[in-house]
C-alpha positions as CSV (number, residue, x, y, z in Angstrom):
1,M,23.2,71.0,54.1
2,M,20.8,68.9,52.2
3,Q,17.3,70.4,51.9
4,L,14.0,68.5,51.6
5,W,11.0,70.0,49.8
6,V,7.6,68.5,50.4
7,I,4.7,69.7,48.3
8,F,1.2,68.8,49.2
9,L,-1.3,68.7,46.4
10,V,-5.0,69.4,46.5
11,A,-6.2,66.9,43.9
12,L,-5.1,63.9,41.9
13,W,-2.5,63.7,39.0
14,G,-4.3,66.5,37.1
15,S,-3.7,69.1,39.7
16,S,0.0,68.2,39.9
17,R,0.4,69.4,36.3
18,G,-1.3,72.7,36.9
19,Q,-4.8,71.6,35.9
20,R,-8.0,72.2,37.8
21,A,-9.2,69.1,39.7
22,L,-12.4,67.8,38.2
23,P,-15.2,65.7,39.8
24,I,-15.8,62.1,38.9
25,S,-17.9,61.9,35.7
26,S,-19.9,58.9,34.3
27,F,-21.6,58.7,30.9
28,K,-24.0,56.1,29.4
29,Y,-23.9,56.9,25.7
30,P,-25.9,57.0,23.4
31,S,-29.2,55.9,25.0
32,A,-28.8,57.3,28.5
33,P,-25.6,59.3,29.0
34,L,-24.8,60.5,32.5
35,L,-23.8,64.0,33.4
36,P,-21.0,64.7,35.9
37,I,-22.4,64.6,39.4
38,A,-22.5,67.7,41.7
39,P,-19.2,69.4,42.2
40,L,-16.9,67.7,44.7
41,Y,-19.4,64.8,45.1
42,E,-17.5,61.6,45.9
43,Y,-14.4,63.7,45.4
44,T,-11.4,61.6,46.4
45,R,-7.8,62.6,47.2
46,I,-4.9,60.4,47.8
47,R,-2.8,61.6,50.7
48,T,0.8,60.3,50.6
49,P,1.9,58.8,54.0
50,Q,5.2,59.5,55.6
51,P,7.9,60.5,54.7
52,L,5.8,63.2,52.9
53,A,4.4,65.8,55.4
54,Q,0.7,66.2,56.3
55,S,-1.1,69.4,55.3
56,R,-4.6,70.7,54.7
57,I,-5.0,72.9,51.7
58,T,-2.3,73.9,49.2
59,T,0.6,73.7,51.6
60,Q,4.3,74.0,50.8
61,V,6.8,73.0,53.4
62,F,10.6,73.8,53.2
63,Y,12.9,71.8,55.5
64,S,16.5,72.5,56.3
65,A,18.8,71.2,59.0
66,S,19.8,74.7,59.8
67,A,16.7,76.8,58.8
68,P,13.1,76.6,60.1
69,T,10.3,75.2,58.1
70,I,8.1,77.8,56.4
71,V,4.5,76.9,55.9
72,R,2.5,78.8,53.4
73,Q,-1.3,78.3,53.6
74,Q,-3.8,79.4,51.0
75,H,-6.5,80.0,53.7
76,T,-5.0,82.3,56.3
77,S,-6.4,82.9,59.8
78,I,-5.8,85.3,62.5
79,D,-3.0,83.1,63.9
80,P,-1.5,80.7,61.3
81,C,-0.1,78.6,64.1
82,I,-3.6,77.7,65.4
83,P,-4.0,74.9,64.7
84,T,-0.4,74.1,64.3
85,P,0.7,72.9,60.8
86,C,3.9,71.5,62.3
87,G,4.6,67.9,63.1
88,P,6.0,66.0,66.2
89,N,8.9,67.5,68.1
90,T,8.5,71.0,66.6
91,F,7.2,74.4,67.7
92,C,5.5,77.0,65.5
93,E,6.4,80.7,65.3
94,V,4.8,83.5,63.2
95,N,7.2,85.8,61.3
96,S,6.6,89.5,60.4
97,K,4.7,88.5,57.3
98,N,2.2,86.4,59.3
99,I,3.7,83.2,57.9
100,A,3.9,80.1,60.2
101,L,7.5,78.9,60.8
102,C,8.1,75.3,61.9
103,K,11.2,74.9,63.9
104,C,12.8,71.7,65.4
105,Q,13.1,71.6,69.1
106,T,16.6,71.5,70.7
107,N,18.6,68.5,69.7
108,F,16.1,67.5,67.0
109,V,16.4,67.4,63.2
110,P,13.9,67.2,60.3
111,D,12.4,63.7,60.1
112,G,11.7,62.4,56.6
113,H,9.8,59.4,58.0
114,T,7.1,61.5,59.8
115,I,4.5,64.0,58.6
116,N,6.0,67.5,58.8
117,G,7.9,66.7,62.0
118,C,11.3,66.3,63.6
119,K,13.2,63.5,65.3
120,P,16.3,63.2,67.5
121,Q,19.5,63.0,65.6
122,C,20.0,59.5,67.1
123,I,18.6,57.2,69.7
124,S,21.0,54.3,69.3
125,N,24.4,53.9,67.7
126,Y,23.1,52.3,64.5
127,E,21.5,55.7,63.5
128,C,25.0,57.3,63.3
129,P,27.8,56.7,60.8
130,D,30.2,53.8,61.7
131,N,32.9,56.2,63.0
132,Y,30.4,57.9,65.3
133,R,28.5,56.9,68.4
134,C,25.2,58.2,69.8
135,D,25.4,60.4,73.0
136,T,22.1,59.5,74.6
137,S,22.4,62.5,76.9
138,T,22.3,64.9,74.0
139,T,20.8,62.5,71.3
140,K,23.6,63.6,69.0
141,C,26.2,61.6,67.0
142,V,29.7,62.2,68.4
143,R,32.9,61.4,66.4
144,L,35.0,58.6,67.9
145,C,38.7,58.8,68.8
146,Q,38.6,62.6,69.4
147,Q,38.6,62.7,73.2
148,N,41.5,60.6,74.3
149,D,39.5,57.4,74.2
150,C,42.7,55.3,74.3
151,G,45.8,55.0,76.5
152,F,49.2,56.6,76.1
153,D,51.0,55.7,72.8
154,A,48.0,53.6,71.7
155,N,46.3,53.8,68.3
156,C,42.6,54.5,68.1
157,R,40.4,53.3,65.3
158,P,36.6,53.7,65.1
159,R,34.7,50.5,64.4
160,N,31.0,49.7,64.7
161,H,30.3,52.9,66.7
162,K,33.1,52.1,69.2
163,S,36.6,53.2,69.7
164,V,39.0,50.2,69.2
165,C,42.3,50.7,71.0
166,S,45.5,48.8,70.0
167,C,49.2,49.1,70.6
168,P,51.3,50.0,67.6
169,S,53.7,47.5,66.0
170,G,56.6,46.9,68.4
171,F,54.6,48.0,71.5
172,H,52.7,46.0,74.0
173,G,50.5,46.6,77.0
174,N,46.9,47.5,77.7
175,P,45.9,50.0,74.9
176,D,43.2,51.4,77.1
177,I,45.8,52.5,79.7
178,S,49.3,52.7,78.2
179,C,51.5,51.0,75.5
180,S,55.3,50.5,75.9
181,R,57.9,49.4,73.4
182,E,58.5,45.6,73.3
183,Q,62.0,44.4,74.3
184,V,61.8,40.9,72.7
185,Q,60.2,40.3,69.3
186,A,58.3,37.0,69.5
187,D,57.4,34.9,66.5
188,P,53.9,35.9,65.4
189,I,51.2,33.4,66.1
190,F,48.2,33.5,63.8
191,T,44.8,33.4,65.5
192,D,41.3,33.7,64.1
193,P,39.9,36.9,65.6
194,C,36.4,35.5,65.0
195,T,37.1,32.5,67.3
196,P,35.5,32.6,69.7
197,N,32.8,34.8,68.2
198,P,33.1,38.3,69.8
199,C,29.9,39.5,68.1
200,G,26.4,39.9,69.7
201,L,23.2,38.1,69.0
202,N,22.0,38.1,65.3
203,A,25.4,39.5,64.2
204,Q,28.0,38.0,61.9
205,C,31.8,38.2,62.2
206,R,34.4,38.5,59.5
207,S,38.2,38.9,59.9
208,E,40.0,41.8,58.3
209,G,43.6,42.4,58.9
210,N,43.6,40.0,61.9
211,R,40.8,42.0,63.4
212,A,37.2,41.0,63.9
213,I,34.5,43.1,62.2
214,C,31.0,42.6,63.5
215,T,28.0,43.5,61.5
216,C,24.2,42.9,61.9
217,L,22.5,40.4,59.7
218,S,20.4,41.6,56.8
219,R,17.3,43.4,57.9
220,Y,18.6,43.6,61.4
221,E,19.6,46.7,63.3
222,G,21.2,47.6,66.6
223,D,24.7,47.2,68.2
224,P,26.4,44.2,66.5
225,L,28.7,43.9,69.5
226,S,25.8,43.2,71.9
227,N,22.5,42.6,70.2
228,C,20.8,43.1,66.8
229,R,17.1,43.1,66.6
230,R,15.0,42.6,63.5
231,S,13.4,45.7,62.0
232,E,9.7,45.4,61.3
233,C,10.1,47.4,58.2
234,I,12.5,49.7,56.2
235,A,10.0,51.0,53.7
236,S,6.2,50.7,53.3
237,D,6.7,47.9,50.8
238,D,7.9,45.7,53.7
239,C,4.4,46.1,55.3
240,R,1.1,44.7,54.2
241,S,-0.8,46.6,51.5
242,H,-3.1,48.2,54.1
243,Q,-0.2,49.4,56.3
244,A,2.6,52.0,56.0
245,C,6.1,52.1,57.5
246,Q,6.6,54.8,60.1
247,Q,9.7,54.9,62.3
248,R,10.5,51.3,61.2
249,R,7.1,50.1,62.4
250,C,4.1,49.0,60.3
251,I,1.0,51.1,61.1
252,D,-2.5,51.8,59.7
253,P,-2.0,55.3,58.1
254,C,-5.8,55.9,58.6
255,N,-5.2,56.0,62.3
256,I,-3.1,59.1,62.1
257,P,-5.1,61.9,63.8
258,G,-6.6,64.4,61.5
259,I,-5.7,62.5,58.3
260,C,-9.3,63.0,57.0
261,G,-12.1,65.5,57.6
262,T,-15.6,64.9,59.1
263,Q,-18.2,62.7,57.5
264,T,-15.5,60.9,55.5
265,E,-14.1,57.5,55.0
266,C,-10.5,56.4,55.0
267,T,-9.2,53.4,53.1
268,V,-5.6,52.3,52.4
269,R,-4.5,51.5,48.9
270,N,-0.9,50.4,48.3
271,H,0.2,51.7,51.7
272,Q,-1.4,55.1,51.1
273,P,-4.4,56.6,53.0
274,V,-7.3,57.6,50.6
275,C,-9.9,60.0,52.0
276,S,-13.3,60.2,50.4
277,C,-16.7,61.6,51.4
278,R,-19.2,59.1,52.7
279,R,-21.9,57.8,50.4
280,G,-24.5,60.6,49.9
281,Y,-22.0,63.4,51.0
282,V,-20.0,65.9,49.0
283,G,-17.2,68.3,49.8
284,D,-13.5,68.3,50.6
285,P,-12.7,65.0,52.2
286,F,-9.7,66.6,54.0
287,T,-11.8,69.1,55.8
288,R,-15.6,68.5,55.8
289,C,-18.3,66.7,53.7
290,R,-22.0,67.7,53.6
291,R,-25.1,65.7,52.8
292,F,-25.9,65.8,49.0
293,D,-29.5,66.5,47.6
294,P,-29.8,64.4,44.4
295,E,-32.5,66.6,42.9
296,E,-29.9,69.4,42.6
297,L,-28.5,67.5,39.6
298,C,-31.5,68.3,37.4
299,R,-32.0,71.9,38.6
300,P,-31.3,73.5,36.2
301,S,-31.4,70.7,33.6
302,P,-27.9,70.0,32.2
303,C,-29.3,68.3,29.1
304,G,-29.6,69.5,25.5
305,R,-32.7,70.3,23.4
306,N,-35.5,67.7,22.9
307,T,-34.3,65.8,26.0
308,K,-35.5,64.9,29.5
309,C,-33.5,64.7,32.7
310,R,-33.9,62.3,35.6
311,V,-31.9,61.5,38.8
312,Q,-30.7,57.9,38.9
313,N,-28.3,56.5,41.5
314,N,-27.4,60.0,42.6
315,R,-26.5,61.0,39.1
316,A,-28.1,63.1,36.4
317,V,-29.2,61.0,33.4
318,C,-30.0,62.7,30.1
319,T,-32.1,60.8,27.5
320,C,-33.7,61.9,24.2
321,I,-37.5,62.1,24.0
322,E,-39.4,59.3,22.4
323,N,-38.5,58.6,18.7
324,Y,-35.6,61.0,18.8
325,I,-31.8,60.2,18.7
326,G,-28.6,62.1,19.2
327,D,-26.4,63.4,22.0
328,P,-28.7,64.2,24.9
329,L,-26.0,66.5,26.3
330,T,-26.3,68.8,23.2
331,V,-29.3,68.1,21.0
332,C,-31.7,65.3,19.9
333,R,-33.3,64.9,16.5
334,P,-35.8,62.6,14.7
335,E,-34.2,59.1,14.1
336,C,-34.6,59.2,10.3
337,V,-36.4,60.8,7.3
338,V,-35.2,58.6,4.5
339,D,-33.7,55.0,4.3
340,S,-30.2,56.3,3.8
341,E,-30.2,57.8,7.3
342,C,-30.6,54.3,8.8
343,Q,-27.9,51.8,9.4
344,R,-27.4,49.0,7.0
345,N,-30.2,46.5,6.5
346,F,-32.7,48.9,8.1
347,A,-35.5,51.0,6.5
348,C,-37.1,54.3,7.6
349,S,-40.7,54.1,8.6
350,N,-42.6,56.9,10.4
351,N,-39.3,58.6,11.2
352,R,-38.0,55.5,12.8
353,C,-35.4,52.9,11.5
354,I,-36.9,49.5,11.6
355,N,-35.6,46.0,10.6
356,P,-37.5,44.6,7.6
357,C,-36.6,41.1,9.0
358,R,-38.4,41.8,12.3
359,Q,-40.3,38.9,13.9
360,G,-42.9,37.3,11.6
361,A,-41.3,38.4,8.3
362,C,-40.3,34.9,7.3
363,G,-41.5,31.3,8.1
364,D,-40.4,29.2,11.1
365,G,-36.7,28.2,10.9
366,A,-36.1,30.4,7.8
367,L,-33.3,32.9,7.2
368,C,-34.0,36.5,6.4
369,N,-31.8,38.9,4.5
370,V,-32.5,42.5,3.5
371,A,-32.1,43.7,-0.1
372,N,-33.2,47.2,-1.1
373,G,-35.1,47.7,2.1
374,R,-37.1,44.4,1.6
375,A,-37.0,41.1,3.5
376,I,-35.7,38.1,1.5
377,C,-36.6,34.7,3.1
378,T,-34.6,31.4,2.4
379,C,-34.2,28.0,4.1
380,P,-30.8,27.3,5.7
381,Q,-28.4,24.9,4.2
382,Y,-29.5,21.2,4.6
383,Y,-33.0,22.4,5.5
384,L,-36.2,21.5,3.6
385,G,-39.5,23.3,3.3
386,N,-41.0,26.6,2.3
387,P,-39.1,29.7,3.8
388,H,-42.3,31.7,4.0
389,S,-44.1,29.1,6.1
390,R,-41.7,26.5,7.7
391,C,-38.1,25.1,7.2
392,Y,-37.1,21.9,8.8
393,P,-33.9,19.7,8.9
394,E,-33.4,16.0,7.9
395,C,-32.3,15.4,11.5
396,T,-31.6,17.2,14.7
397,E,-30.4,14.3,16.8
398,H,-28.6,11.0,16.3
399,E,-31.7,9.0,17.2
400,A,-33.4,10.3,14.0
401,C,-30.8,8.4,11.9
402,R,-30.1,4.6,11.6
403,S,-27.9,3.0,14.3
404,Y,-24.8,3.0,12.0
405,Q,-25.3,6.7,11.2
406,A,-25.0,10.0,13.0
407,C,-26.6,13.4,12.6
408,Y,-24.0,15.8,11.2
409,Q,-24.9,19.2,9.9
410,L,-28.6,18.2,10.1
411,K,-28.0,15.2,7.8
412,C,-27.6,11.5,8.5
413,V,-24.0,10.5,7.6
414,D,-21.4,7.7,8.3
415,P,-19.6,8.9,11.5
416,C,-16.5,6.8,10.6
417,V,-15.5,8.9,7.6
418,G,-12.4,10.8,8.7
419,A,-12.9,10.1,12.3
420,C,-9.9,7.8,13.0
421,G,-6.1,8.1,12.5
422,T,-3.9,6.4,10.0
423,G,-3.9,2.6,10.2
424,A,-6.7,2.6,12.9
425,D,-9.9,0.5,12.8
426,C,-13.3,2.1,13.1
427,R,-16.7,0.7,14.1
428,V,-20.0,2.5,14.9
429,E,-21.8,1.9,18.2
430,R,-24.9,3.9,19.0
431,H,-24.2,6.5,16.3
432,K,-20.7,7.1,17.6
433,P,-17.4,6.1,15.9
434,I,-15.1,3.8,18.0
435,C,-11.4,4.0,16.9
436,S,-8.9,1.4,18.0
437,C,-5.4,0.2,16.8
438,P,-5.3,-3.4,15.4
439,K,-3.8,-6.2,17.3
440,G,0.0,-5.9,17.4
441,Y,-0.2,-2.2,16.9
442,T,0.0,0.7,19.3
443,G,-0.4,4.5,19.2
444,H,-3.2,7.0,19.4
445,P,-6.1,5.6,17.3
446,F,-7.3,9.2,16.6
447,E,-3.9,10.1,15.1
448,S,-1.9,7.1,13.9
449,C,-1.2,3.4,14.8
450,R,2.2,1.7,14.4
451,K,3.7,-1.7,15.3
452,F,4.3,-2.4,19.0
453,D,7.8,-1.9,20.3
454,P,8.7,-3.2,23.8
455,A,10.2,0.2,24.6
456,D,6.7,1.5,24.4
457,L,6.1,0.0,27.8
458,C,8.2,2.7,29.4
459,R,6.9,5.6,27.2
460,P,5.6,7.4,29.2
461,N,7.3,6.1,32.4
462,P,4.6,4.3,34.4
463,C,6.8,4.0,37.5
464,G,6.9,6.2,40.5
465,R,9.0,9.4,40.9
466,N,12.8,8.9,40.4
467,A,12.2,5.2,39.5
468,D,13.7,3.6,36.4
469,C,11.6,1.6,33.9
470,T,12.9,-1.2,31.8
471,P,10.9,-3.6,29.5
472,G,10.4,-7.1,31.0
473,Y,8.1,-10.0,31.3
474,D,5.6,-11.3,33.8
475,K,5.3,-14.9,35.0
476,E,3.2,-15.8,32.0
477,G,5.8,-14.4,29.6
478,N,3.8,-11.3,28.7
479,D,5.5,-8.0,28.1
480,R,5.4,-5.9,31.3
481,P,7.3,-2.8,32.5
482,V,9.8,-3.4,35.4
483,C,10.2,-0.6,37.9
484,T,13.4,-0.3,40.0
485,C,14.9,2.4,42.2
486,P,18.3,3.6,40.9
487,R,21.6,3.2,42.9
488,G,21.5,5.4,45.9
489,Y,17.7,5.6,46.1
490,V,15.3,3.6,48.3
491,G,11.5,3.2,48.4
492,N,8.7,1.5,46.5
493,P,9.5,2.1,42.8
494,L,5.8,1.8,41.9
495,H,5.0,4.8,44.1
496,G,8.3,6.8,44.3
497,C,12.0,6.5,45.2
498,T,13.9,8.9,47.4
499,R,17.6,9.5,47.7
500,G,19.1,7.5,50.6
501,E,21.3,9.0,53.3
502,C,24.4,7.4,51.9
503,E,26.1,5.2,49.3
504,V,29.3,4.4,51.1
505,P,30.2,4.3,54.8
506,Q,32.2,7.5,54.5
507,D,29.0,9.3,53.9
508,C,27.9,8.6,57.4
509,P,29.2,9.8,60.9
510,R,32.2,7.8,62.2
511,H,30.0,5.9,64.6
512,K,27.7,4.6,61.8
513,T,28.0,2.7,58.6
514,C,26.0,2.7,55.3
515,Y,23.5,-0.2,55.0
516,N,20.8,-0.2,52.3
517,Y,21.6,3.4,51.7
518,Q,20.8,4.3,55.3
519,C,23.2,5.4,58.0
520,Q,22.9,3.0,61.0
521,S,25.0,1.3,63.7
522,A,27.0,-1.5,62.3
523,C,26.8,-3.4,65.6
524,Y,23.4,-4.7,64.6
525,T,22.0,-6.2,61.4
526,N,18.7,-7.7,60.4
527,T,19.8,-11.0,62.0
528,G,20.8,-9.5,65.4
529,P,24.0,-8.3,67.1
530,V,27.3,-8.6,65.1
531,C,29.4,-9.6,68.2
532,G,29.1,-12.7,70.3
533,S,27.3,-13.2,73.6
534,G,28.7,-11.1,76.4
535,A,31.0,-9.1,74.0
536,D,31.2,-5.3,73.6
537,C,30.8,-3.6,70.2
538,T,32.3,-0.2,69.4
539,M,32.6,1.7,66.1
540,K,35.9,2.7,64.5
541,N,36.0,4.3,61.1
542,H,32.5,3.1,60.3
543,R,33.3,-0.5,61.2
544,P,32.3,-2.6,64.2
545,V,35.0,-3.8,66.6
546,C,34.1,-6.7,68.9
547,S,36.0,-7.2,72.2
548,C,35.5,-9.1,75.4
549,P,35.0,-6.9,78.5
550,R,37.7,-6.7,81.1
551,G,37.6,-9.8,83.2
552,F,36.3,-11.9,80.3
553,I,38.1,-14.1,77.7
554,G,37.1,-15.9,74.6
555,N,36.3,-15.2,71.0
556,P,34.3,-11.9,71.0
557,L,32.7,-12.9,67.7
558,I,31.2,-16.0,69.3
559,R,31.1,-15.8,73.1
560,C,33.1,-14.2,76.0
561,N,33.5,-16.1,79.3
562,I,34.6,-14.9,82.8
563,D,38.4,-15.1,83.3
564,A,39.0,-16.4,86.8
565,T,42.6,-14.9,86.8
566,S,41.5,-11.5,85.7
567,R,42.0,-10.0,89.1
568,Y,45.7,-10.7,88.9
569,T,46.2,-9.6,85.3
570,V,45.1,-6.1,84.1
571,G,44.5,-5.3,80.4
572,R,44.4,-8.8,79.1
573,S,41.1,-8.1,77.4
574,K,42.8,-6.0,74.8
575,R,44.3,-9.1,73.3
576,N,40.8,-10.4,72.6
577,T,39.7,-7.7,70.2
578,F,38.4,-8.8,66.8
579,L,37.0,-7.1,63.7
580,P,34.0,-9.0,62.3
581,A,34.9,-10.6,59.0
582,I,31.4,-9.8,57.6
583,Y,32.5,-6.2,57.2
584,D,35.9,-6.9,55.6
């Protein structure tokens, strides 16, 4: 018998590898590192929803279809069954070693879809193998064809949780009562066992050996011979991210009683309930959380030498005292004694590393570089002036230059130099280069220009969706693109063409024909009825047939008149049947 082990863990992934669970830590290094907060503060555990079992602290559960569940708890009490660690449809017993034993109730088996609980072996047939049925009185699966389900001399075959009785070859009769040998062998007549469909709602039928096999559609369950109903879920991935699948239903796992302790919050992440202490509380979120005093974080101080500790946002923050640097969690020291202890381009002054190029070292707009601990001032490229007093550019905006020039890299230059593509013309308007292809040329003026080709009218296609484009001319003889819908398509080619219903009459139902790629009655056209006045029109093989009604004579394509002798002659109207020539 298959056994199922479920192990409940007391912490995150670290504890599953035999490591001690640690509280959440945050550091802000090097200026203001943070110490770990008080033990268990905002301590969060992820509790796996069903089919894993629910437990409190370090619980191991062993399930077997033939043996009870043994629950071992780290924290024992006088009676380990109070409160009960067992799940639904179970009862708890205490063995001689004071260990709680979880046993399934009568006619129940371990349930992998509930938390540490049991379920009936079956409620409906679909929970049993195909050759079993569910006995609702005992909620057990019973093998078919074992209790004389069929008549005398009849064959029994389990199918879809039912016993299917049939007479052997050469026998006839009612297989549910009795089969007898046939006297006369008749020629076999093939029939489709799926016609008419013997299956139930939301089931599909397939023939196999002249027999109908009924199965429920995908993601449906139930009796395919009567009714299949859609399952809300099979696994938690079938539910929304804030729900979990339990007994084929999507539920909020945070609504499971006792899932979290007191003063806690429960959220769902990826179908799993996550218990955490409320803000300002610490403790075990699966049992109880208590209010946290932030001042406890700095008593005693967790910081190193030459440091100070303060509480910020419910966390201990360690910082070095003024003019000291280092790791405040271990020790802080003076920032520097000599220049070599400072970073590059910095110098040591009064045990502090300072930047020789600090504000005011050079003139306005000048650049400052450090060499041998001293500031070197220079004007930037294209700038004029004295770097120790003021550096200024030739221009900072286009308006500072002439109208045919532009300000580039703080200098007035010709903006057309290198601005346009090959073969393109360039002119300057308001300090900006304007690129264009010469007359008779086309292309991208910022890349290259080439001679115009009529095929350029259709590159890219200016017509609507699915429309064809061909070069053409307008009324004045100018080159213009011509948009048309391809064969089999209808619509406005400037906006879009869609595939028509048909191309030939055979694409339409027999009582319609194809006109302008649409299926419609051939008895009427844009000019009116096809047949004459007083004539009847019927469709045969996609074509209209005009005939005079009984009691009328004449040419049905033109006009039908009353036949005064029709009461003495029956069926004469059939001789006045015509097929309109316009559809020949």
